[in-house]
Steps between C-alpha positions, in 0.01 A plus 500: 500500500420867449730535196369178350136613528576835341690331217208269430260794489724692263539201272126438493434865420762499225357181352145635480623831362707319239209288389280806472749653258542184293401527137394192303764364264301199378141386470527275805682500831849346490465122505121514481332243276169525315198319639531124464200384699153637578314335788141609561396519867155500656538874574756606239801382305865413551767566236848350493789670320830328562534476877260789560134439584234771485177423683196723436185442707169680526371573851189662358389631159681825579802388707790301351822383663838444328787299654841445340732213600835538316616155613162337437432452871257723688555573867244464773184686405457739791439870534499760774285727284235277345229354723409133483129566455460768235136434424585482131322247283748328270368533144486244226808581295548435132853422378584498129843386382609651167829477315629840608309565819274367773175680582329472839150642548347554844168656408621858549863475396680370194861409581731434207844341553735522205701178470835632371558739793231420762375855459157537666229738379176571687187623323129513575231314309464791259868473407605814685859469623532521878872441556781333312849370565784663315514351151862390527651370821186528719691372804850408605630269774853499644640311799434812710144586402279594210318784329188520284415774251155616385407732219401847620255685274555875482159574653509246785519613863598310813368530854590324822825334614438631850555839659754653265603864535451580133198588287193277513587375152810285550595515131860606432610398852695202631458338842663245726286281726699462820338599831718774647496728803499822298504766772542843348397391152478765235307518173561206263657278767582138431449261662241576769327310779277272295532253215172463315585361155162575345392770256210598279561567131256751352448581132203655316264429788601134530695362795689188598695404810831319539619336824861380498498260794865482596629582849866551405649841425309593186508782247245680285605730218190666361659653192797675654756290312303474173218715377306204356566226759443436867661221698492315829739247647665360812834379626354163596185296531249423229374694202138476610238762424127552462315701238160640597266635235252778584429654270369751758776602742273445801446143381876449499518604866202283589660194343837582655327506841345162423848372410701640793231546763255770600567749777288422807235751602683714759343626822315830468732690736787468251316741272500770768779749566823347638768682701857368519857603559837353589435507795218586734648440844488498795148400598415857604575625148272242342218602733571868435470462121183293527348746747573800275319337205190450711526846660504663155230262368722379218380160375763227531505125552858371516811589693824312430786398728840467336798305636551715813210323674715183498759388754837558326311501167426129534178385329217375723629687807399818685729771633363534853709809565320690224169314530450392863123461454494380141194275534298768678602758239372273222170451685461871568569593140252235386228654715566828318460334159872460425644184346864441580725359227853397598810435295634144488822448303600152388848486653544323834768629738770235538496517879480182711216533747285692250210258451450529119874450444524202733199335333634570154840351582348195669273422206745593224274779364760751382680559169834320475846586381646253248686330787173427682527766771225755551545812289534804727473856367480841670166679507319717759543256795865436411616159376185320384380173355242475223212250496467283191147603407495275194433206737145448627608395849703818537207715385271337756754553776557863404127568476451367853737766637224760466281330763569740788450809285173369359374438856595855593282636220770607252305532178763486228860410427750684282757264347790730410864439399390177330692523169676382725714799597841444660729777623869549420489325164539662160210295363289575813372144531570136583786349288393309191650168613305486827279194502124513551405137505759256626323206336478656154797736549329787325685825554427870527603532137171329420283592799607850602209663314236292683621561856262793544207308350559198724554725802151651463364155412616387845359809671161489328445128555621531858249774576220295346593211728514720809179694427299305238204739500701821463627634168877547523677818397857445384714767333813402306785687335643216287294282267491259212206426271222353712580692820164675466346180641641582843591864544449861405810691398646847464776648285773511762720782623409788275616858541325814620525679166257619236657260255429203724141612543483500120642146500208386716298440185734280292603300807153434643323453167800296386427259784133495407591424140714216639206341681589655838202720582496577875792741518622833627795735537648686796282810485718804561814309401706279732848648456553872554269779606197603291410865481159584649356541150638165382361319804160659444493412131612144574230468767243605241634240259504238775122524518494319165769234560386150605709509820514850648804478732703799617857399589838656587853389583678547830645848527260648248250764594155402622236417238176504703220711347529782756875569483490799264238721654125556464484566124669175405320310777162610369576384146655169605220421742236579237657263247534222755130552576422471130674163498272383780197634316606289201553182702186330363628562146856394591394183683261404221782547249749298705250215535469498121880497474516191719280322244628645172861609557425845355665758731326788674770751396570430136640623173255662259561247223329230708168683479547666163706257288362635171606860570856537372557801726469273805818314403699818435727699734217756527316255727793450739371755752151355531342182626165340563394441860247224462263488206377856523753754636786647299774675698714763324769527764707805589871414494680834498537787739232767498425737356508307179272385224484186294294325238271204552331281243163334534384189315224569250158551657326709763676559832415687818718685745477279811520793742257741331281284276577720199462329164786455250426387147800315354301309240597720207820638356506781756427476872201712602497631856203600710532875560668587826698179537698539821815313396550526126639828370420417142535219255719432203305271271520163676680613816394683812736769619491475880632723775371355828555683824679339792172355625395357161573154363320471165273193482245424229208258485392305197146570378290193572653445844317448827748557783417394859622713790447509875510759780843566651606267782802516728601140415355197326361359826265797538156452349420787261205712604266579213410361160724341239544763234470402133649760267331449162673635189260440209655355190522190282491159668427671829565262788667448835537243774545486876659217695518464877578238764629506858842610371688264732412133467454239228126480558445656157611168350192344660259756360535766770542787258286769339517590133266721303503638148367838390406627156375825358326613182481862395347709224416868459193470724584251772755299695416152628722333761439134580635326808510127438418203720760451771725195495639323807397460862696786657315809627703817436507807722289733284122525534441727205660628182549863411494510121680809371436561130789700354456727199144612573473827309162599643268430789296179460127521432441169679682231697360153570635216710352158426217667313408744778550871461733659757566864580791455742774538244770764479609688190829691484534744212865570589587129501260403218374211711183345638506295824232247590478267800397141422443237774695174475305202370666167426244456224620816325373852438450752222529878496387718210575871457283683247575840343 
């Protein structure tokens, strides 16, 4: 069985590689016929060429689907990635049949199919080419799979395809989609833990998206084989893909989220600091770590328990030797503001008398060998069975297993090892011929890549059933397109090296560019031992990652903030506090992500698509954190210096408020800038100290902040701070709700918009009318106007002159307190 599985994998890999290298020798694929029949459909068109049928349908004016049936018969129309209710409105399509081609118009797209070769070309209404099949031999089918080629313009860039350990731009790289336990992965690994066959193509400020919805082992060659072609293919299944027009890249992500599902709004505590390791045990060690955080007044919300809390590593059990008072420990930690998240792997120990195994055997819930016996593979508990999560009844059963933990107050579940990982096998996973569904006899060859997705599907839906009013938190390692509907994710077992800290950006933003926005890395590195400086730098960076989770492997040195003495503790604590100060901004941004699909931590090209520098390697060390903050990360050992680029416009140093003019050909710095040594035309030359993580704010931003709290359950004491950075289109927003329940869906939320207008003599800040029924914690706003070069001559609030303002000449700022009014307020500073 083992040798057979390996042989199949090698053959599949060789087939895809061979197709990628194939050069066209004729104008059509071998045996392919020209189009003989054109059949208009209500939402598109169907073309027949010999035995092959191409069906093109419009889901919306900007989203088009293409399906190829080489035998003329389409399989069942189902998808693990695409949701049933997309919200799209099917457009009125226009189909014109000409002698040489067929033209389909959707309102935003013009799709031309050339009859001799079935080559497809996409353009917009203005005639601008979006993407095109290769002119000769656009696709090729064999008994073992297929491959499709697209033209690759010299100035086109590609983003997405999951968390790949290469540059943000995936051009000139090739990838395999096959979920793999990749412990110890290095730079440019392939494959990794996730298979997300979606990317964004970006050229001259215009973007499109392409989702290749195929769960088999698939390949993407983004110009590695040929400088003017990219390709994608699979060793089975259907040639079935979607094209999404932007033209703005954010629009592509928004429509992709509509197509594959939006991430749910996570609970507020998940945006706090999270402490993890393999493993915190026994119970006294867990309490010791939690107690030290509170003793040192370091904000933190989550502590994780890895597999050592389980009895013989069996899911849904408790090791009473290590944790004799587990339930009381969870209650005690909860009273101190801690939320406990526990690991829950998908394998079930094959031990009679173990309740989940007995139930699974009785109800026929496990994956099967070809002979009908349960497949058993070694994992942490020893020989284990694997639930068939592709079946609804199995998902419901598995989700019910969390009942006891939910009653205890466990607040989140970490679904690990769900590629699925299997020990003692060269391919590290379940054999390809293992059967998922005994009725349909679909095998792991087809369904391996969706095991992680369906695992978290079961967990998420189970938690909703057990606690309908509580937002679940599920964390997954493996994923397929659409997994964002159920779980957050992280980039797996990284290493405690400077290079892996550098890879944080292309892996996390790569997930965001793939429609997976709520993500993180193991801060500090999982494998190995970070130096004190590396751990401090990574902690600083973690402040600006959607999920800020510190993690370490068994046997590695401790990673808690205090482990390297008072100097490092002070810096790490301060940056964790800054994360908590930014929680209103972070939560507001994440709520927007849940509606739009645009990630919190994101590549610069998403916000600045018309700036060619934002799609160049120069931008690979920077990212946007929400709409307004730009982080120029430190990725090398100090002392060192490096260059940063800023998009055109006015920017401010987030920490000092100093103004940076990047609107011209040369960056102009405010005298005395604390971080920048100098500038070289369009770059800043930075040399930050150990306690400095350069962050810049876009002019025109209004950034909400709060006082520091010890955890997200604590009510901040004081006003909500609004940092106002005058500039064009000056605006901001705040969103709040209870952070725990689904009451916001019934109007129990608070949303308010802010604007500002500035000239040489005044600054006007307007707080709009509040939306929603929820009452937030703050009773007043503290408006802090950044960039005030002199003391104001007057300050008015709602038309009344006030004298209780503060002016800081060193910070170039003016602070004014404004009481909260749901009807809105206005503050004017005169000079």
